[in-house]
C-alpha beads as a LAMMPS data file, in Angstrom:
LAMMPS data file: protein, C-alpha beads

173 atoms
172 bonds

1 atom types
1 bond types

-500.0 500.0 xlo xhi
-500.0 500.0 ylo yhi
-500.0 500.0 zlo zhi

Masses

1 110.0

Atoms # bond

1 1 1 -394.277 355.628 -262.000
2 1 1 -394.911 353.582 -258.437
3 1 1 -398.892 354.364 -259.303
4 1 1 -398.635 352.365 -262.618
5 1 1 -396.949 350.002 -261.131
6 1 1 -398.994 349.187 -258.447
7 1 1 -402.231 349.783 -260.945
8 1 1 -400.593 347.287 -262.974
9 1 1 -400.072 344.608 -259.999
10 1 1 -403.519 345.346 -258.590
11 1 1 -405.000 345.159 -262.240
12 1 1 -403.184 341.417 -262.549
13 1 1 -404.267 339.937 -258.991
14 1 1 -407.954 340.867 -260.376
15 1 1 -407.443 339.068 -263.870
16 1 1 -406.051 335.720 -261.865
17 1 1 -408.769 335.695 -259.514
18 1 1 -411.811 337.008 -262.044
19 1 1 -413.810 333.846 -262.810
20 1 1 -412.590 332.765 -266.330
21 1 1 -415.404 332.156 -268.896
22 1 1 -414.689 329.131 -271.121
23 1 1 -417.075 328.677 -273.918
24 1 1 -418.815 325.497 -274.490
25 1 1 -417.598 323.095 -276.525
26 1 1 -419.306 322.577 -279.828
27 1 1 -419.858 318.753 -281.656
28 1 1 -420.613 317.628 -284.431
29 1 1 -423.834 315.265 -283.978
30 1 1 -421.689 312.137 -284.227
31 1 1 -419.082 313.208 -281.528
32 1 1 -421.229 314.678 -279.279
33 1 1 -423.387 311.527 -279.738
34 1 1 -420.249 309.390 -279.138
35 1 1 -419.173 311.356 -276.274
36 1 1 -422.673 310.921 -274.474
37 1 1 -422.329 307.280 -275.572
38 1 1 -418.911 306.423 -273.616
39 1 1 -420.398 308.329 -270.518
40 1 1 -423.452 306.497 -270.248
41 1 1 -421.519 303.057 -271.208
42 1 1 -418.770 303.800 -268.746
43 1 1 -421.011 305.308 -265.642
44 1 1 -420.861 302.951 -262.596
45 1 1 -424.060 303.880 -261.583
46 1 1 -425.244 301.865 -264.692
47 1 1 -425.772 298.299 -264.346
48 1 1 -423.283 296.188 -266.595
49 1 1 -426.128 294.095 -266.958
50 1 1 -428.763 297.109 -267.588
51 1 1 -430.883 297.127 -270.977
52 1 1 -431.253 300.429 -272.594
53 1 1 -434.455 301.743 -274.736
54 1 1 -433.412 305.286 -276.288
55 1 1 -436.705 306.626 -276.966
56 1 1 -438.872 309.978 -275.984
57 1 1 -436.705 312.987 -277.501
58 1 1 -439.132 315.945 -278.210
59 1 1 -438.133 319.363 -279.163
60 1 1 -438.254 321.101 -275.402
61 1 1 -440.098 324.371 -276.599
62 1 1 -442.866 323.169 -278.192
63 1 1 -442.901 319.629 -276.723
64 1 1 -443.123 317.839 -280.159
65 1 1 -441.585 315.645 -282.144
66 1 1 -439.352 317.066 -284.839
67 1 1 -437.665 314.860 -287.652
68 1 1 -434.436 315.606 -285.310
69 1 1 -436.277 313.100 -282.617
70 1 1 -435.604 310.309 -284.251
71 1 1 -432.337 310.769 -285.847
72 1 1 -431.365 311.608 -282.299
73 1 1 -433.095 308.148 -281.221
74 1 1 -431.328 305.898 -284.104
75 1 1 -428.089 307.286 -283.697
76 1 1 -427.600 307.001 -280.140
77 1 1 -428.903 303.313 -280.556
78 1 1 -426.055 302.878 -282.842
79 1 1 -423.603 304.555 -280.290
80 1 1 -424.729 302.782 -277.568
81 1 1 -424.974 299.474 -279.253
82 1 1 -421.232 299.586 -280.117
83 1 1 -420.331 300.242 -276.216
84 1 1 -422.603 298.238 -274.765
85 1 1 -423.531 294.966 -277.180
86 1 1 -426.921 293.034 -276.587
87 1 1 -428.054 295.700 -274.033
88 1 1 -429.893 298.123 -276.507
89 1 1 -433.289 297.709 -277.053
90 1 1 -433.634 297.820 -281.182
91 1 1 -436.201 300.401 -282.487
92 1 1 -438.348 297.932 -284.179
93 1 1 -439.144 296.626 -280.744
94 1 1 -439.548 299.795 -278.837
95 1 1 -442.017 300.914 -281.394
96 1 1 -443.928 297.071 -281.510
97 1 1 -443.976 297.393 -277.453
98 1 1 -445.633 301.136 -277.779
99 1 1 -448.146 300.228 -280.256
100 1 1 -449.130 297.036 -278.122
101 1 1 -449.745 299.173 -275.448
102 1 1 -451.239 301.863 -277.213
103 1 1 -449.452 304.440 -275.722
104 1 1 -447.305 307.586 -276.962
105 1 1 -443.106 308.244 -276.528
106 1 1 -444.978 310.812 -274.330
107 1 1 -446.948 308.321 -272.201
108 1 1 -444.061 306.437 -271.222
109 1 1 -443.164 309.188 -268.398
110 1 1 -446.042 307.910 -266.651
111 1 1 -444.684 305.569 -263.852
112 1 1 -447.536 303.016 -265.132
113 1 1 -446.479 303.203 -268.355
114 1 1 -443.264 303.276 -267.847
115 1 1 -443.058 299.948 -265.713
116 1 1 -444.868 298.204 -268.634
117 1 1 -443.012 299.319 -271.400
118 1 1 -439.912 297.779 -269.606
119 1 1 -441.678 294.694 -268.877
120 1 1 -443.036 293.896 -272.655
121 1 1 -439.560 295.762 -273.806
122 1 1 -437.262 293.942 -271.455
123 1 1 -435.451 297.430 -270.755
124 1 1 -434.477 298.220 -267.209
125 1 1 -433.512 302.016 -267.757
126 1 1 -434.795 304.836 -270.818
127 1 1 -432.434 306.971 -272.147
128 1 1 -434.703 310.106 -273.224
129 1 1 -434.056 313.824 -273.671
130 1 1 -435.018 317.078 -275.076
131 1 1 -433.311 319.393 -277.501
132 1 1 -433.594 323.011 -277.564
133 1 1 -432.768 325.369 -281.204
134 1 1 -431.695 328.752 -280.008
135 1 1 -430.357 331.370 -283.341
136 1 1 -426.989 329.442 -283.144
137 1 1 -426.783 326.415 -281.624
138 1 1 -428.520 322.928 -281.391
139 1 1 -428.494 321.880 -277.690
140 1 1 -429.284 318.145 -276.430
141 1 1 -429.796 317.118 -273.059
142 1 1 -429.724 313.321 -272.637
143 1 1 -431.234 311.433 -269.124
144 1 1 -430.702 307.938 -268.563
145 1 1 -433.856 307.365 -266.081
146 1 1 -434.508 304.120 -264.127
147 1 1 -437.574 302.729 -265.153
148 1 1 -438.485 301.133 -261.850
149 1 1 -437.725 304.081 -259.800
150 1 1 -438.019 306.768 -262.377
151 1 1 -435.006 308.041 -260.926
152 1 1 -432.190 309.666 -263.677
153 1 1 -429.329 307.987 -262.806
154 1 1 -427.069 310.123 -265.349
155 1 1 -427.614 313.169 -267.594
156 1 1 -425.477 314.611 -270.353
157 1 1 -425.440 318.063 -272.344
158 1 1 -424.311 317.867 -276.013
159 1 1 -424.372 321.686 -277.760
160 1 1 -423.647 321.287 -281.620
161 1 1 -423.759 324.197 -284.511
162 1 1 -426.977 324.766 -286.044
163 1 1 -425.713 325.121 -289.131
164 1 1 -424.310 321.659 -289.228
165 1 1 -428.191 320.291 -289.628
166 1 1 -430.357 319.960 -292.741
167 1 1 -433.423 322.579 -292.081
168 1 1 -435.907 319.725 -292.121
169 1 1 -434.657 318.063 -289.582
170 1 1 -435.196 321.091 -287.049
171 1 1 -438.908 321.856 -288.460
172 1 1 -437.433 324.691 -290.485
173 1 1 -438.281 323.488 -294.246

Bonds

1 1 1 2
2 1 2 3
3 1 3 4
4 1 4 5
5 1 5 6
6 1 6 7
7 1 7 8
8 1 8 9
9 1 9 10
10 1 10 11
11 1 11 12
12 1 12 13
13 1 13 14
14 1 14 15
15 1 15 16
16 1 16 17
17 1 17 18
18 1 18 19
19 1 19 20
20 1 20 21
21 1 21 22
22 1 22 23
23 1 23 24
24 1 24 25
25 1 25 26
26 1 26 27
27 1 27 28
28 1 28 29
29 1 29 30
30 1 30 31
31 1 31 32
32 1 32 33
33 1 33 34
34 1 34 35
35 1 35 36
36 1 36 37
37 1 37 38
38 1 38 39
39 1 39 40
40 1 40 41
41 1 41 42
42 1 42 43
43 1 43 44
44 1 44 45
45 1 45 46
46 1 46 47
47 1 47 48
48 1 48 49
49 1 49 50
50 1 50 51
51 1 51 52
52 1 52 53
53 1 53 54
54 1 54 55
55 1 55 56
56 1 56 57
57 1 57 58
58 1 58 59
59 1 59 60
60 1 60 61
61 1 61 62
62 1 62 63
63 1 63 64
64 1 64 65
65 1 65 66
66 1 66 67
67 1 67 68
68 1 68 69
69 1 69 70
70 1 70 71
71 1 71 72
72 1 72 73
73 1 73 74
74 1 74 75
75 1 75 76
76 1 76 77
77 1 77 78
78 1 78 79
79 1 79 80
80 1 80 81
81 1 81 82
82 1 82 83
83 1 83 84
84 1 84 85
85 1 85 86
86 1 86 87
87 1 87 88
88 1 88 89
89 1 89 90
90 1 90 91
91 1 91 92
92 1 92 93
93 1 93 94
94 1 94 95
95 1 95 96
96 1 96 97
97 1 97 98
98 1 98 99
99 1 99 100
100 1 100 101
101 1 101 102
102 1 102 103
103 1 103 104
104 1 104 105
105 1 105 106
106 1 106 107
107 1 107 108
108 1 108 109
109 1 109 110
110 1 110 111
111 1 111 112
112 1 112 113
113 1 113 114
114 1 114 115
115 1 115 116
116 1 116 117
117 1 117 118
118 1 118 119
119 1 119 120
120 1 120 121
121 1 121 122
122 1 122 123
123 1 123 124
124 1 124 125
125 1 125 126
126 1 126 127
127 1 127 128
128 1 128 129
129 1 129 130
130 1 130 131
131 1 131 132
132 1 132 133
133 1 133 134
134 1 134 135
135 1 135 136
136 1 136 137
137 1 137 138
138 1 138 139
139 1 139 140
140 1 140 141
141 1 141 142
142 1 142 143
143 1 143 144
144 1 144 145
145 1 145 146
146 1 146 147
147 1 147 148
148 1 148 149
149 1 149 150
150 1 150 151
151 1 151 152
152 1 152 153
153 1 153 154
154 1 154 155
155 1 155 156
156 1 156 157
157 1 157 158
158 1 158 159
159 1 159 160
160 1 160 161
161 1 161 162
162 1 162 163
163 1 163 164
164 1 164 165
165 1 165 166
166 1 166 167
167 1 167 168
168 1 168 169
169 1 169 170
170 1 170 171
171 1 171 172
172 1 172 173
């Protein structure tokens, strides 16, 4: 009987000190992007007067823009505009500047292009990122980048069930 009691206590101790694995919280797209906008909008690392341009989301394994890229940029722009009115560059302005500079969204990560873009678009920070699609989830990584220095000021990850997306958004039609 003593052996069973001792074994039971050892088992309890092992379980109490064992690392607990928490399942990552899954969001709807709106919930995930709202949380990201709140984190960006409330960050002490981001100056309240800084202007943000949401641009450059790509699927990370193929390094290509799927239809989901535009949806992420548009929706995140909307959510950020609610949190930081007057400090988010409109998408049509971003597209105009990219055409004027004759650069693509991928070119924005070259320091010379990034700085030119920032001046013409009146943007201080880029909100960009990537996403990858696995069997069950779409994992979205969002990063806020200082245009002048190229430093990442903030990063946030959102996990959404793949089943919540229309197949054409994920390039699976």
